[in-house]
N, CA, C and O of each residue as an XYZ file, in Angstrom:
448
protein
N      64.337     63.709     71.526
C      65.112     64.524     71.992
C      65.228     65.681     71.218
O      65.590     65.522     70.053
N      64.968     66.958     71.670
C      64.946     68.302     71.061
C      66.535     68.576     70.393
O      67.600     68.163     70.851
N      66.328     69.348     69.257
C      67.423     69.869     68.644
C      68.304     70.791     69.616
O      67.808     71.440     70.538
N      69.542     70.774     69.330
C      70.530     71.779     70.059
C      69.738     73.379     69.992
O      69.244     73.884     68.984
N      69.797     74.025     71.495
C      69.490     75.457     71.154
C      67.894     75.491     71.355
O      67.322     76.579     71.435
N      67.191     74.284     71.435
C      65.623     74.384     71.331
C      65.084     73.889     72.621
O      65.426     72.765     72.988
N      64.353     74.534     73.285
C      63.917     74.379     74.816
C      62.318     74.088     74.612
O      61.594     74.685     73.815
N      61.911     73.008     75.535
C      60.454     73.028     75.476
C      59.947     73.516     76.925
O      60.224     73.086     78.044
N      58.979     74.721     76.447
C      58.490     75.444     77.590
C      57.148     75.798     77.392
O      56.849     76.187     76.262
N      56.266     75.745     78.261
C      55.012     76.436     77.889
C      54.042     75.547     76.671
O      54.021     74.317     76.698
N      53.380     76.224     75.781
C      52.532     75.541     74.736
C      53.505     75.172     73.424
O      53.256     74.312     72.578
N      54.622     76.004     73.472
C      55.419     75.959     71.718
C      56.642     75.816     72.500
O      56.876     76.111     73.672
N      57.500     75.204     71.430
C      59.012     75.004     71.483
C      59.390     76.368     71.471
O      58.700     77.268     70.992
N      60.818     76.546     72.160
C      61.530     77.795     72.221
C      62.669     77.667     71.379
O      63.122     76.541     71.177
N      63.247     78.772     70.807
C      64.462     78.688     70.369
C      65.410     79.396     70.990
O      65.347     80.625     70.961
N      66.423     78.751     71.639
C      67.465     79.204     72.630
C      68.635     80.261     71.957
O      69.353     80.972     72.660
N      68.675     80.236     70.827
C      69.672     81.203     70.299
C      68.960     82.967     70.236
O      67.767     83.229     70.390
N      69.813     83.746     70.034
C      69.506     85.035     70.134
C      69.882     85.731     68.976
O      71.008     85.576     68.504
N      68.889     86.635     68.368
C      69.068     87.305     67.045
C      68.976     88.724     67.239
O      68.360     89.197     68.194
N      69.625     89.504     66.282
C      69.108     90.790     66.103
C      67.876     90.797     65.681
O      67.328     89.842     65.132
N      67.220     92.206     65.984
C      65.607     92.509     65.919
C      65.541     93.920     65.609
O      66.443     94.692     65.934
N      64.538     94.265     65.012
C      63.773     95.350     64.837
C      62.634     95.691     65.237
O      61.754     95.069     64.641
N      62.233     96.456     66.035
C      60.604     96.894     66.210
C      60.279     97.902     65.909
O      61.073     98.762     66.288
N      59.349     98.315     65.311
C      58.554     99.508     64.767
C      56.983     99.526     65.333
O      56.275     98.538     65.531
N      56.673    100.799     65.518
C      55.279    101.171     65.663
C      54.838    101.951     64.416
O      55.572    102.593     63.664
N      53.321    101.759     64.317
C      52.727    102.764     63.147
C      53.141    104.274     63.585
O      53.145    104.724     64.731
N      53.496    104.952     62.356
C      54.004    106.409     62.645
C      55.361    106.773     62.914
O      55.771    107.909     62.675
N      56.245    105.664     63.509
C      57.744    105.734     63.406
C      58.661    105.816     62.415
O      58.594    104.993     61.502
N      59.442    106.583     62.414
C      60.110    106.918     61.153
C      61.406    105.722     61.300
O      61.904    105.182     60.313
N      61.717    105.515     62.345
C      62.753    104.637     62.212
C      62.634    103.461     63.228
O      62.491    103.888     64.374
N      62.651    102.115     63.136
C      62.789    101.095     64.073
C      63.691    101.185     65.281
O      64.632    101.977     65.238
N      63.530    100.588     66.147
C      64.095    100.312     67.387
C      65.124     99.003     67.144
O      64.675     98.057     66.497
N      66.510     98.939     67.662
C      67.007     97.797     67.389
C      67.034     97.025     68.805
O      66.892     97.653     69.854
N      67.177     95.967     68.786
C      67.316     94.836     69.985
C      67.895     93.664     69.528
O      68.485     93.438     68.471
N      67.558     92.711     70.788
C      67.776     91.191     70.381
C      66.927     90.316     70.751
O      66.632     90.234     71.943
N      66.400     89.547     69.875
C      65.294     88.642     70.147
C      65.622     87.424     70.751
O      66.465     86.775     70.131
N      65.164     86.890     71.865
C      65.411     85.660     72.415
C      64.191     84.995     72.837
O      63.107     85.578     72.828
N      64.360     83.594     73.268
C      63.256     83.042     73.752
C      62.247     82.932     72.630
O      61.091     83.054     73.036
N      62.366     82.745     71.400
C      61.337     82.702     70.170
C      60.859     81.527     70.292
O      61.485     80.485     70.487
N      59.308     81.739     70.136
C      58.547     80.506     69.826
C      57.657     81.065     68.770
O      57.703     82.254     68.454
N      56.678     80.026     68.115
C      55.830     80.131     67.006
C      55.076     81.365     67.314
O      54.925     82.123     66.356
N      54.541     81.749     68.510
C      53.480     82.618     68.626
C      54.195     84.022     69.365
O      53.452     84.995     69.501
N      55.535     84.123     69.810
C      56.264     85.240     70.281
C      57.653     85.214     70.476
O      58.454     84.357     70.101
N      57.872     86.369     71.177
C      59.346     86.497     71.440
C      59.711     87.537     72.734
O      58.789     88.187     73.226
N      60.661     87.628     73.100
C      60.965     88.537     74.088
C      62.340     89.284     73.389
O      63.371     88.724     73.015
N      61.985     90.809     73.339
C      63.185     91.611     72.795
C      63.735     92.517     73.683
O      63.261     93.529     74.199
N      65.013     91.883     73.792
C      65.925     93.144     74.904
C      66.178     94.489     73.914
O      66.437     94.361     72.718
N      66.092     95.482     74.426
C      66.349     96.702     73.882
C      66.650     97.930     74.925
O      65.963     98.029     75.942
N      67.511     98.692     74.692
C      67.591     99.869     75.514
C      66.365    100.895     75.560
O      66.061    101.649     76.485
N      65.806    100.744     74.449
C      64.330    101.590     74.273
C      63.068    100.923     74.814
O      61.937    101.238     74.443
N      63.307    100.087     75.613
C      62.020     99.523     75.993
C      61.069    100.435     76.556
O      59.954     99.914     76.541
N      61.064    101.432     76.981
C      60.483    102.675     77.468
C      59.493    103.204     76.689
O      58.483    103.798     77.068
N      59.909    102.907     75.380
C      59.158    103.473     74.254
C      57.628    102.680     73.928
O      56.721    102.934     73.136
N      57.812    101.721     74.838
C      56.375    101.073     74.327
C      55.486    100.691     75.641
O      55.884    100.774     76.803
N      54.204    100.254     75.213
C      53.532    100.122     76.287
C      52.638     98.710     76.043
O      52.752     98.127     74.965
N      51.791     98.217     77.038
C      51.155     97.077     76.689
C      50.281     97.200     75.891
O      49.731     98.290     76.048
N      49.737     96.455     74.859
C      48.827     96.371     73.918
C      49.186     97.205     72.764
O      48.339     97.406     71.894
N      50.604     97.812     72.656
C      50.822     98.734     71.228
C      51.174     97.660     70.310
O      51.833     96.651     70.563
N      50.633     98.022     69.185
C      50.855     97.415     67.929
C      52.329     97.619     67.365
O      52.913     98.701     67.435
N      52.927     96.354     66.744
C      54.126     96.774     66.327
C      54.334     95.689     65.254
O      53.616     94.696     65.129
N      55.569     96.045     64.378
C      56.302     95.049     63.698
C      57.466     94.841     63.868
O      58.346     95.694     63.982
N      57.582     93.680     63.903
C      59.018     93.062     64.400
C      59.687     92.147     62.857
O      59.163     91.329     62.101
N      60.752     92.639     62.896
C      61.507     91.841     62.197
C      62.852     91.152     62.646
O      63.777     91.863     63.038
N      62.969     89.868     62.601
C      63.974     89.060     63.229
C      65.037     88.436     62.094
O      64.767     87.694     61.149
N      66.086     88.876     62.422
C      67.270     88.710     61.548
C      68.236     87.557     61.480
O      69.301     87.599     62.096
N      67.877     86.515     60.733
C      68.635     85.378     60.978
C      70.207     85.482     59.979
O      70.227     85.820     58.795
N      71.140     85.193     60.608
C      72.550     85.307     59.990
C      72.442     83.993     59.169
O      71.666     83.078     59.445
N      73.391     84.011     58.033
C      73.756     82.946     57.163
C      73.840     81.605     57.866
O      73.201     80.646     57.433
N      74.622     81.510     58.952
C      74.987     80.554     59.984
C      73.690     79.797     60.291
O      73.621     78.612     59.968
N      72.869     80.279     60.770
C      71.368     79.827     60.941
C      70.614     79.671     59.924
O      69.899     78.677     60.054
N      70.457     80.256     58.916
C      69.540     80.482     57.827
C      69.929     79.248     56.811
O      69.078     78.459     56.402
N      71.059     79.192     56.521
C      71.700     78.342     55.477
C      71.916     79.311     54.177
O      72.684     78.986     53.271
N      71.266     80.375     54.167
C      71.180     81.291     53.012
C      72.734     81.982     52.987
O      73.491     82.098     53.952
N      72.955     82.371     51.697
C      74.256     83.390     51.842
C      74.478     84.629     52.262
O      75.581     85.161     52.135
N      73.395     85.250     52.838
C      73.102     86.526     53.573
C      72.166     86.407     54.732
O      71.512     85.375     54.883
N      72.079     87.334     55.490
C      70.978     87.742     56.474
C      69.721     87.782     55.877
O      69.426     88.591     54.997
N      68.924     86.883     56.353
C      67.520     87.075     56.015
C      66.633     87.597     57.394
O      66.795     87.203     58.549
N      65.710     88.543     56.932
C      64.899     89.032     57.744
C      63.533     88.366     57.595
O      63.108     88.098     56.471
N      62.744     88.056     58.844
C      61.440     87.574     58.796
C      60.700     88.383     59.764
O      60.891     88.446     60.978
N      59.763     89.038     59.005
C      58.865     90.158     59.302
C      57.375     89.787     59.735
O      56.778     89.021     58.979
N      56.788     90.194     60.738
C      55.233     90.147     60.913
C      54.989     91.034     62.037
O      55.833     91.615     62.719
N      53.637     91.064     62.146
C      53.103     91.836     63.021
C      52.874     91.266     64.594
O      52.817     90.060     64.833
N      52.762     92.220     65.543
C      52.731     91.760     66.807
C      52.215     92.581     67.791
O      51.923     93.716     67.413
N      51.994     92.269     69.138
C      51.360     92.942     70.127
C      52.112     93.201     71.218
O      52.286     92.089     71.716
N      52.642     93.972     71.864
C      53.271     93.965     73.262
C      52.190     93.659     74.275
O      51.077     94.146     74.477
N      52.897     92.679     74.852
C      52.158     91.920     76.136
C      52.616     92.158     77.097
O      51.787     92.088     78.005
N      54.189     92.597     77.613
C      54.765     93.045     78.860
C      55.798     93.859     78.275
O      56.460     93.627     77.263
N      55.844     94.880     79.083
C      57.185     95.938     79.239
C      57.934     95.522     80.523
O      57.364     95.599     81.611
N      59.335     95.036     80.401
C      60.045     94.568     81.446
C      60.919     95.457     81.767
O      61.809     95.507     80.918
N      61.098     96.375     82.844
C      62.113     97.130     83.154
C      63.416     96.578     83.761
O      64.538     97.029     83.531
N      63.107     95.498     84.600
C      63.930     94.903     85.168
C      65.120     93.927     83.913
O      66.349     93.881     83.866
N      64.309     93.429     83.257
C      65.037     92.789     82.119
C      65.449     93.682     80.816
O      66.017     93.216     79.828
N      65.072     95.026     80.982
C      65.257     95.714     79.867
C      64.690     95.384     78.457
O      65.441     95.488     77.487
N      63.459     95.009     78.308
C      62.855     94.921     76.875
C      61.380     94.654     77.028
O      60.723     94.990     78.013
N      60.855     93.945     75.839
C      59.393     93.818     75.656
C      58.989     92.570     75.117
O      59.558     92.095     74.134
N      58.048     92.008     75.690
C      57.255     90.564     75.007
C      56.369     91.027     73.972
O      55.708     92.063     73.909
N      56.473     90.115     73.216
C      55.686     90.400     71.912
C      54.985     89.081     71.566
O      55.590     88.011     71.498
N      53.598     89.234     71.340
C      52.868     88.200     70.895
C      52.266     88.233     69.389
O      51.323     88.960     69.076
N      52.863     87.445     68.588
C      52.776     87.480     66.944
C      51.400     87.217     66.893
O      50.732     86.479     67.617
N      50.937     88.172     65.595
C      49.603     87.655     65.231
C      49.427     86.540     64.333
O      48.302     86.322     63.881
N      50.455     85.772     64.004
C      50.643     84.575     63.524
C      51.593     83.901     63.624
O      52.573     84.523     64.034
N      51.817     82.430     63.342
C      52.942     81.666     63.730
C      54.315     82.358     62.866
O      54.294     82.810     61.721
N      55.343     82.290     63.690
C      56.524     82.851     63.370
C      56.870     82.376     61.873
O      57.288     83.152     61.015
N      56.649     81.032     61.670
C      57.014     80.273     60.138
C      56.295     81.007     58.978
O      56.602     80.877     57.793
N      55.278     81.813     59.467
C      54.224     82.504     58.455
C      54.750     83.645     57.944
O      54.612     84.089     56.804
N      55.426     84.141     58.953
C      56.357     85.947     58.574
C      56.540     85.783     57.271
O      56.526     84.714     56.662
N      56.757     87.124     56.734
C      57.250     87.693     55.477
C      58.793     87.558     55.432
O      59.462     87.969     56.380
N      59.385     86.972     54.317
C      60.842     86.828     54.321
C      61.018     88.037     53.630
O      60.359     88.494     52.696
N      62.275     88.622     54.378
C      62.862     89.899     53.615
C      64.426     89.574     53.188
O      65.207     89.129     54.029
N      64.772     89.790     52.013
C      65.948     89.341     51.601
C      66.954     90.520     51.225
O      68.154     90.257     51.156
N      66.516     91.757     50.990
C      67.129     93.157     50.781
C      67.279     93.720     52.023
O      66.537     94.608     52.444
N      68.308     93.195     52.704
C      68.439     93.799     54.187
C      69.551     94.710     54.139
O      69.887     95.328     55.149
């Protein structure tokens, strides 16, 4: 039996919870805000009003913000790593990202 909020699909388990996220591209001054959903060890979908700023194969840095209720920490923890845009979805209003390494290997940011 899978933990609550975790779904088995495709090659990797997916987390059913949604988390605030920030995506930036090289040369951007400020990251774009969104909501990460359907997170697996190898990627996620981020809903954002600014989906049109991305193209397939764009290099990006994604930060997924885990609240204390999920992380067990006293404050929000950011997990950051590099990704590539694999799909821009205008119907769902977001972008699909493929991580360059497993999500569990992302850098932890504590000063948010």
